GUKOLPA-943759 format. One record per residue (C-alpha): x, y, z; residue in one letter. Coordinates in nm, 3 decimals, always signed. Each point is the difference from the previous one (the first is absolute). Example, Ala and Ser with C-alpha at 12.3 -4.5 7.8 and 13.67 -1.06 7.14 Angstrom:
<recs>
u:+1.230; v:-0.450; w:+0.780; gufi:A
u:+0.137; v:+0.344; w:-0.066; gufi:S
</recs>
This chain:
<recs>
u:+2.141; v:-17.921; w:+7.675; gufi:M
u:+0.069; v:-0.294; w:-0.233; gufi:T
u:+0.165; v:+0.092; w:-0.325; gufi:V
u:-0.017; v:-0.239; w:-0.296; gufi:S
u:+0.304; v:-0.095; w:-0.201; gufi:N
u:+0.054; v:+0.085; w:-0.363; gufi:T
u:+0.238; v:-0.129; w:-0.266; gufi:L
u:+0.269; v:+0.231; w:-0.132; gufi:L
u:+0.274; v:-0.068; w:-0.254; gufi:P
u:+0.344; v:-0.065; w:+0.141; gufi:A
u:+0.273; v:+0.259; w:-0.056; gufi:P
u:+0.179; v:-0.012; w:-0.334; gufi:G
u:-0.129; v:+0.012; w:-0.353; gufi:M
u:-0.378; v:+0.047; w:+0.000; gufi:P
u:-0.199; v:-0.303; w:-0.107; gufi:G
u:+0.295; v:-0.241; w:+0.006; gufi:D
u:-0.008; v:-0.110; w:+0.363; gufi:E
u:-0.275; v:-0.197; w:+0.172; gufi:P
u:-0.234; v:+0.175; w:+0.235; gufi:L
u:+0.079; v:-0.009; w:+0.370; gufi:V
u:-0.226; v:+0.062; w:+0.293; gufi:S
u:+0.060; v:+0.335; w:+0.177; gufi:V
u:-0.174; v:+0.141; w:+0.307; gufi:D
u:-0.172; v:+0.330; w:-0.072; gufi:E
u:+0.068; v:+0.131; w:+0.351; gufi:Q
u:+0.375; v:+0.067; w:+0.028; gufi:P
u:+0.175; v:-0.081; w:+0.328; gufi:P
u:+0.194; v:+0.246; w:+0.209; gufi:V
u:+0.270; v:+0.167; w:-0.209; gufi:G
u:-0.209; v:+0.037; w:-0.312; gufi:G
u:+0.124; v:-0.318; w:-0.173; gufi:R
u:-0.238; v:-0.251; w:-0.143; gufi:R
u:+0.040; v:-0.358; w:+0.111; gufi:R
u:+0.009; v:-0.263; w:-0.273; gufi:R
u:-0.131; v:-0.345; w:+0.057; gufi:R
u:+0.218; v:-0.264; w:-0.162; gufi:R
u:-0.185; v:-0.223; w:-0.243; gufi:K
u:-0.015; v:-0.356; w:+0.120; gufi:E
u:+0.113; v:-0.270; w:-0.239; gufi:S
u:-0.255; v:-0.263; w:-0.091; gufi:S
u:+0.072; v:-0.375; w:-0.024; gufi:P
u:-0.046; v:+0.024; w:-0.377; gufi:E
u:+0.300; v:+0.234; w:-0.023; gufi:D
u:+0.232; v:-0.249; w:+0.169; gufi:A
u:+0.229; v:-0.191; w:-0.238; gufi:P
u:-0.068; v:-0.366; w:-0.067; gufi:D
u:+0.187; v:-0.227; w:+0.239; gufi:R
u:+0.149; v:-0.331; w:-0.099; gufi:G
u:+0.224; v:-0.264; w:+0.148; gufi:I
u:+0.300; v:+0.234; w:-0.009; gufi:L
u:-0.026; v:+0.341; w:+0.160; gufi:S
u:+0.165; v:+0.314; w:-0.136; gufi:S
u:+0.273; v:-0.038; w:+0.262; gufi:A
u:+0.075; v:-0.354; w:-0.119; gufi:D
u:+0.010; v:+0.111; w:-0.362; gufi:R
u:+0.253; v:+0.269; w:+0.083; gufi:S
u:+0.252; v:-0.266; w:+0.108; gufi:K
u:+0.244; v:-0.079; w:-0.278; gufi:R
u:+0.006; v:-0.378; w:+0.049; gufi:G
u:-0.378; v:-0.038; w:+0.003; gufi:I
u:-0.037; v:+0.232; w:-0.299; gufi:R
u:+0.250; v:-0.199; w:-0.206; gufi:I
u:-0.158; v:-0.331; w:+0.102; gufi:G
u:-0.353; v:+0.104; w:-0.096; gufi:T
u:+0.122; v:+0.143; w:-0.331; gufi:T
u:+0.179; v:-0.324; w:-0.089; gufi:L
u:-0.304; v:-0.205; w:+0.101; gufi:T
u:-0.231; v:+0.210; w:-0.217; gufi:H
u:+0.241; v:-0.026; w:-0.292; gufi:G
u:+0.031; v:-0.378; w:+0.026; gufi:I
u:-0.378; v:-0.045; w:+0.025; gufi:L
u:-0.052; v:+0.227; w:-0.300; gufi:L
u:+0.248; v:-0.199; w:-0.210; gufi:V
u:-0.163; v:-0.330; w:+0.100; gufi:L
u:-0.345; v:+0.132; w:-0.089; gufi:L
u:+0.124; v:+0.119; w:-0.339; gufi:I
u:+0.161; v:-0.337; w:-0.072; gufi:I
u:-0.309; v:-0.196; w:+0.109; gufi:A
u:-0.253; v:+0.227; w:-0.169; gufi:G
u:+0.170; v:+0.127; w:-0.314; gufi:L
u:+0.258; v:-0.274; w:-0.048; gufi:G
u:-0.222; v:-0.250; w:-0.188; gufi:P
u:-0.151; v:+0.274; w:-0.219; gufi:L
u:+0.340; v:+0.143; w:-0.088; gufi:L
u:+0.139; v:-0.345; w:-0.079; gufi:W
u:-0.300; v:-0.072; w:-0.225; gufi:L
u:+0.043; v:+0.331; w:-0.180; gufi:A
u:+0.369; v:-0.075; w:-0.052; gufi:K
u:-0.063; v:-0.356; w:-0.120; gufi:S
u:-0.267; v:+0.119; w:-0.244; gufi:A
u:+0.267; v:+0.169; w:-0.213; gufi:I
u:+0.278; v:-0.254; w:+0.061; gufi:T
u:+0.078; v:-0.294; w:-0.236; gufi:P
u:-0.098; v:-0.345; w:+0.123; gufi:T
u:+0.360; v:-0.123; w:+0.024; gufi:A
u:+0.098; v:+0.286; w:+0.230; gufi:D
u:-0.305; v:-0.054; w:+0.221; gufi:T
u:+0.081; v:-0.370; w:+0.044; gufi:L
u:+0.378; v:+0.030; w:+0.042; gufi:Q
u:+0.023; v:+0.326; w:+0.199; gufi:Q
u:-0.349; v:+0.076; w:+0.138; gufi:P
u:+0.121; v:+0.272; w:+0.240; gufi:M
u:+0.237; v:+0.174; w:-0.244; gufi:A
u:-0.106; v:+0.333; w:-0.145; gufi:I
u:+0.001; v:-0.035; w:-0.380; gufi:F
u:+0.327; v:-0.196; w:-0.039; gufi:P
u:-0.040; v:-0.016; w:-0.380; gufi:N
u:-0.216; v:+0.298; w:-0.078; gufi:G
u:-0.371; v:+0.073; w:-0.017; gufi:V
u:-0.250; v:-0.175; w:-0.225; gufi:D
u:-0.294; v:+0.238; w:-0.049; gufi:W
u:-0.151; v:-0.231; w:-0.262; gufi:A
u:-0.142; v:-0.219; w:+0.277; gufi:N
u:-0.269; v:+0.257; w:+0.076; gufi:L
u:-0.108; v:+0.045; w:-0.361; gufi:S
u:+0.001; v:-0.376; w:-0.057; gufi:T
u:-0.216; v:-0.063; w:+0.305; gufi:A
u:-0.238; v:+0.280; w:-0.094; gufi:W
u:-0.053; v:-0.071; w:-0.370; gufi:S
u:+0.126; v:-0.347; w:-0.092; gufi:T
u:-0.136; v:-0.182; w:+0.305; gufi:V
u:-0.308; v:+0.230; w:-0.003; gufi:H
u:+0.025; v:+0.104; w:+0.361; gufi:I
u:-0.178; v:+0.320; w:-0.106; gufi:D
u:-0.327; v:-0.193; w:-0.044; gufi:V
u:+0.018; v:-0.163; w:+0.344; gufi:Q
u:+0.110; v:+0.332; w:+0.148; gufi:F
u:-0.317; v:+0.172; w:-0.122; gufi:M
u:-0.209; v:-0.297; w:+0.115; gufi:N
u:+0.150; v:+0.035; w:+0.346; gufi:T
u:-0.083; v:+0.371; w:+0.005; gufi:I
u:-0.361; v:-0.069; w:-0.091; gufi:W
u:-0.028; v:-0.272; w:+0.263; gufi:V
u:+0.152; v:+0.224; w:+0.267; gufi:A
u:-0.212; v:+0.305; w:-0.087; gufi:L
u:-0.324; v:-0.197; w:-0.007; gufi:G
u:+0.077; v:-0.178; w:+0.325; gufi:S
u:+0.094; v:+0.331; w:+0.162; gufi:W
u:-0.322; v:+0.170; w:-0.110; gufi:L
u:-0.224; v:-0.282; w:+0.121; gufi:V
u:+0.182; v:-0.026; w:+0.333; gufi:Q
u:-0.016; v:+0.377; w:+0.059; gufi:M
u:-0.374; v:+0.008; w:-0.073; gufi:I
u:-0.074; v:-0.289; w:+0.235; gufi:V
u:+0.240; v:+0.112; w:+0.276; gufi:A
u:-0.107; v:+0.366; w:+0.010; gufi:T
u:-0.373; v:-0.062; w:-0.027; gufi:T
u:+0.013; v:-0.288; w:+0.246; gufi:G
u:+0.209; v:+0.193; w:+0.249; gufi:G
u:-0.224; v:+0.306; w:-0.041; gufi:Y
u:-0.316; v:-0.200; w:+0.065; gufi:A
u:+0.141; v:-0.174; w:+0.306; gufi:L
u:+0.179; v:+0.298; w:+0.152; gufi:S
u:-0.200; v:+0.311; w:-0.095; gufi:V
u:-0.352; v:-0.116; w:-0.081; gufi:L
u:+0.006; v:-0.267; w:+0.274; gufi:R
u:-0.305; v:-0.216; w:-0.070; gufi:P
u:-0.148; v:-0.216; w:+0.274; gufi:K
u:+0.144; v:-0.318; w:-0.150; gufi:Y
u:+0.341; v:+0.164; w:-0.047; gufi:G
u:+0.185; v:-0.171; w:+0.289; gufi:P
u:-0.129; v:-0.341; w:-0.106; gufi:F
u:+0.101; v:+0.059; w:-0.361; gufi:L
u:+0.343; v:+0.125; w:+0.105; gufi:F
u:+0.045; v:-0.315; w:+0.210; gufi:G
u:-0.075; v:-0.214; w:-0.306; gufi:L
u:+0.257; v:+0.198; w:-0.202; gufi:I
u:+0.261; v:-0.059; w:+0.269; gufi:L
u:-0.078; v:-0.373; w:-0.002; gufi:C
u:+0.087; v:-0.022; w:-0.369; gufi:T
u:+0.356; v:+0.107; w:+0.081; gufi:L
u:+0.053; v:-0.334; w:+0.174; gufi:F
u:-0.102; v:-0.204; w:-0.307; gufi:V
u:+0.301; v:-0.109; w:-0.211; gufi:P
u:-0.015; v:+0.124; w:-0.358; gufi:A
u:+0.076; v:-0.348; w:-0.136; gufi:V
u:-0.325; v:-0.133; w:+0.150; gufi:V
u:-0.199; v:+0.250; w:-0.208; gufi:L
u:+0.155; v:-0.090; w:-0.337; gufi:L
u:-0.246; v:-0.274; w:-0.097; gufi:V
u:-0.327; v:+0.179; w:+0.090; gufi:P
u:+0.131; v:+0.324; w:-0.146; gufi:L
u:+0.102; v:-0.172; w:-0.323; gufi:Y
u:-0.344; v:-0.162; w:-0.033; gufi:L
u:-0.162; v:+0.338; w:+0.054; gufi:T
u:+0.211; v:+0.160; w:-0.274; gufi:I
u:-0.063; v:-0.295; w:-0.229; gufi:L
u:-0.377; v:+0.039; w:+0.034; gufi:N
u:-0.075; v:+0.336; w:+0.163; gufi:P
u:-0.355; v:+0.061; w:+0.119; gufi:P
u:-0.226; v:+0.235; w:-0.197; gufi:L
u:+0.250; v:+0.030; w:-0.286; gufi:L
u:-0.042; v:-0.334; w:-0.170; gufi:G
u:+0.346; v:+0.008; w:-0.158; gufi:T
u:+0.342; v:-0.102; w:+0.121; gufi:S
u:+0.256; v:+0.262; w:+0.100; gufi:L
u:+0.299; v:-0.225; w:-0.072; gufi:I
u:+0.263; v:+0.168; w:-0.219; gufi:N
u:-0.131; v:+0.347; w:+0.084; gufi:T
u:+0.148; v:+0.260; w:+0.230; gufi:F
u:-0.326; v:+0.004; w:+0.198; gufi:W
u:+0.096; v:-0.343; w:+0.135; gufi:A
u:+0.290; v:+0.172; w:+0.181; gufi:V
u:-0.159; v:+0.337; w:+0.073; gufi:W
u:-0.319; v:-0.111; w:+0.174; gufi:L
u:+0.156; v:-0.247; w:+0.250; gufi:P
u:+0.262; v:+0.263; w:+0.086; gufi:A
u:-0.277; v:+0.217; w:+0.142; gufi:G
u:-0.066; v:-0.252; w:+0.276; gufi:A
u:+0.297; v:+0.125; w:+0.203; gufi:S
u:-0.102; v:+0.008; w:+0.365; gufi:A
u:+0.337; v:+0.137; w:+0.103; gufi:F
u:-0.047; v:+0.326; w:-0.193; gufi:N
u:-0.352; v:+0.041; w:+0.139; gufi:V
u:+0.131; v:-0.041; w:+0.355; gufi:V
u:+0.287; v:+0.248; w:-0.028; gufi:I
u:-0.217; v:+0.260; w:-0.177; gufi:V
u:-0.275; v:-0.043; w:+0.258; gufi:K
u:+0.249; v:+0.045; w:+0.285; gufi:R
u:+0.127; v:+0.321; w:-0.159; gufi:F
u:-0.353; v:+0.133; w:-0.047; gufi:F
u:-0.066; v:-0.066; w:+0.369; gufi:D
u:+0.267; v:+0.257; w:+0.093; gufi:N
u:-0.137; v:+0.279; w:-0.220; gufi:L
u:-0.153; v:+0.292; w:+0.194; gufi:P
u:-0.375; v:-0.047; w:+0.039; gufi:R
u:-0.047; v:+0.376; w:+0.035; gufi:E
u:+0.070; v:+0.041; w:-0.371; gufi:V
u:-0.267; v:-0.257; w:-0.088; gufi:F
u:-0.258; v:+0.167; w:+0.223; gufi:E
u:+0.081; v:+0.340; w:-0.150; gufi:A
u:-0.038; v:-0.138; w:-0.351; gufi:A
u:-0.335; v:-0.160; w:+0.084; gufi:R
u:-0.114; v:+0.327; w:+0.153; gufi:T
u:+0.085; v:+0.178; w:-0.326; gufi:D
u:-0.218; v:-0.249; w:-0.187; gufi:G
u:+0.257; v:-0.249; w:-0.129; gufi:A
u:-0.143; v:-0.342; w:-0.074; gufi:G
u:+0.177; v:-0.335; w:+0.038; gufi:P
u:+0.152; v:+0.008; w:-0.350; gufi:F
u:+0.114; v:+0.364; w:+0.028; gufi:R
u:+0.145; v:-0.071; w:+0.344; gufi:L
u:+0.190; v:-0.298; w:-0.138; gufi:F
u:+0.130; v:+0.170; w:-0.315; gufi:W
u:+0.074; v:+0.352; w:+0.124; gufi:S
u:+0.091; v:-0.053; w:+0.366; gufi:I
u:+0.115; v:-0.353; w:+0.078; gufi:V
u:+0.209; v:-0.078; w:-0.309; gufi:L
u:+0.202; v:+0.328; w:-0.001; gufi:P
u:+0.083; v:-0.058; w:+0.368; gufi:M
u:+0.112; v:-0.359; w:-0.066; gufi:S
u:+0.292; v:+0.049; w:-0.239; gufi:K
u:+0.254; v:-0.183; w:+0.224; gufi:P
u:-0.202; v:-0.321; w:+0.033; gufi:I
u:-0.103; v:+0.010; w:-0.366; gufi:L
u:+0.367; v:+0.014; w:-0.097; gufi:G
u:+0.087; v:-0.290; w:+0.228; gufi:V
u:-0.292; v:-0.213; w:-0.123; gufi:A
u:+0.087; v:+0.087; w:-0.361; gufi:S
u:+0.356; v:-0.123; w:+0.041; gufi:V
u:-0.122; v:-0.323; w:+0.161; gufi:F
u:-0.255; v:-0.057; w:-0.277; gufi:A
u:+0.233; v:+0.067; w:-0.292; gufi:I
u:+0.292; v:-0.200; w:+0.140; gufi:I
u:-0.228; v:-0.295; w:+0.080; gufi:A
u:-0.143; v:+0.001; w:-0.353; gufi:A
u:+0.345; v:+0.045; w:-0.156; gufi:W
u:+0.153; v:-0.303; w:+0.169; gufi:K
u:-0.302; v:-0.233; w:+0.006; gufi:D
u:+0.077; v:-0.326; w:-0.179; gufi:Y
u:-0.235; v:-0.284; w:+0.087; gufi:L
u:-0.340; v:+0.155; w:-0.066; gufi:W
u:+0.090; v:+0.165; w:-0.336; gufi:P
u:+0.156; v:-0.330; w:-0.104; gufi:L
u:-0.334; v:-0.175; w:+0.058; gufi:L
u:-0.237; v:+0.249; w:-0.164; gufi:V
u:+0.220; v:+0.158; w:-0.271; gufi:L
u:+0.094; v:-0.297; w:-0.214; gufi:R
u:+0.061; v:+0.193; w:-0.323; gufi:D
u:+0.368; v:+0.109; w:-0.016; gufi:P
u:-0.104; v:+0.318; w:-0.182; gufi:A
u:-0.169; v:+0.138; w:+0.312; gufi:I
u:+0.224; v:-0.145; w:+0.270; gufi:Q
u:+0.188; v:+0.243; w:+0.228; gufi:P
u:+0.374; v:-0.004; w:+0.063; gufi:L
u:-0.033; v:-0.199; w:+0.322; gufi:S
u:-0.143; v:-0.292; w:-0.200; gufi:V
u:+0.188; v:+0.036; w:-0.327; gufi:R
u:+0.355; v:+0.048; w:+0.127; gufi:L
u:+0.032; v:-0.341; w:+0.174; gufi:P
u:-0.118; v:-0.160; w:-0.325; gufi:T
u:+0.269; v:+0.178; w:-0.201; gufi:L
u:+0.281; v:-0.076; w:+0.243; gufi:Q
u:+0.119; v:-0.315; w:-0.178; gufi:N
u:-0.057; v:+0.137; w:-0.350; gufi:A
u:+0.221; v:+0.312; w:+0.004; gufi:I
u:+0.353; v:+0.091; w:+0.102; gufi:E
u:+0.076; v:+0.089; w:+0.360; gufi:L
u:+0.101; v:+0.359; w:-0.076; gufi:D
u:-0.322; v:+0.062; w:-0.195; gufi:V
u:-0.203; v:-0.161; w:+0.276; gufi:Y
u:+0.163; v:+0.221; w:+0.264; gufi:L
u:-0.069; v:+0.302; w:-0.220; gufi:A
u:-0.367; v:-0.099; w:-0.012; gufi:A
u:-0.004; v:-0.032; w:+0.378; gufi:L
u:+0.155; v:+0.344; w:+0.033; gufi:A
u:-0.268; v:+0.147; w:-0.226; gufi:I
u:-0.271; v:-0.165; w:+0.208; gufi:S
u:+0.125; v:+0.175; w:+0.315; gufi:T
u:-0.026; v:+0.352; w:-0.140; gufi:L
u:-0.367; v:+0.065; w:+0.079; gufi:I
u:+0.010; v:-0.116; w:+0.367; gufi:P
u:+0.310; v:+0.213; w:+0.065; gufi:V
u:-0.154; v:+0.306; w:-0.164; gufi:V
u:-0.328; v:-0.045; w:+0.185; gufi:I
u:+0.177; v:-0.027; w:+0.334; gufi:F
u:+0.200; v:+0.316; w:-0.073; gufi:I
u:-0.321; v:+0.186; w:-0.087; gufi:I
u:-0.195; v:-0.111; w:+0.308; gufi:F
u:+0.281; v:+0.000; w:+0.256; gufi:Q
u:-0.087; v:+0.348; w:+0.125; gufi:K
u:-0.349; v:-0.115; w:+0.090; gufi:L
u:+0.149; v:-0.256; w:+0.239; gufi:F
u:+0.181; v:+0.266; w:+0.199; gufi:L
u:-0.219; v:+0.307; w:-0.027; gufi:S
u:-0.325; v:+0.067; w:+0.179; gufi:G
u:-0.114; v:+0.252; w:-0.257; gufi:A
u:-0.333; v:-0.170; w:-0.034; gufi:G
u:-0.125; v:+0.173; w:+0.313; gufi:L
u:+0.160; v:+0.334; w:-0.071; gufi:G
u:-0.254; v:+0.281; w:+0.002; gufi:G
u:-0.287; v:-0.222; w:+0.101; gufi:A
u:-0.042; v:+0.145; w:+0.348; gufi:V
u:+0.083; v:+0.356; w:+0.096; gufi:K
u:+0.118; v:+0.090; w:+0.345; gufi:G
</recs>
């Protein structure tokens, strides 16, 4: 007679140990026979170039540790070195920066450089202009990228592949070639009847035509589980509800990446704001600082540059977790 197996807790504290498979029919001698649980490939440790036996050797362990330390120091020097030097020079007198550029405060700290750059040179006005330009460009790019990627990836119209091919073709067109037609369009936009020169809309609207963001968002949407979309449609969710309540909450990683790209691109853009924002009162830092370079002292100019780098650094610190985490898909699919 065939007897089925059942799962019983292993000896020890009840509820703490995993269940093991035990035969209900004991063999001769009255002892039950336990079947050892087989290890799955997922339980195996990750294997790299060096095995655990190689790492246990003293010479190899010391060599890898030194290599990691040297690479870490080089990365810190290459990545943080320029920012740290700029922060140091922003509060260093001009004479010390020119005579001993690598010395650390040889003749003290001059905190007045920051206040002079902020108030006397009126960097505060250009700083706020830059924030408005970056926020508007970010909002327009996010609207175009998410809706475009949603339409091409989730809704999938019949003309979707052809339209996506046209979007990819625009990536091969140099941006300089588009300056003249884009400028003429902003100078006399259709349906508006008024020029957008010297308005933030002249920077915001062209920023939305970013094919790169549409492509990366669309590629991310392609990898989202279709079972969630079908379940939402079965529950009666329409296209807008599906986009707002399902797709966007699952897309936090790519939204963070696209946001960083959009804000950094708007923060450092020089040529296009120079063409359409002619009034110095509304120019961003990227346009105004090169103009002030020959009119102010070097230490004040470096202080203004240091102030202009605050927002990109803070934004990267805020969004860095979204680059490394896959939390956007967490909880989307059970099982």
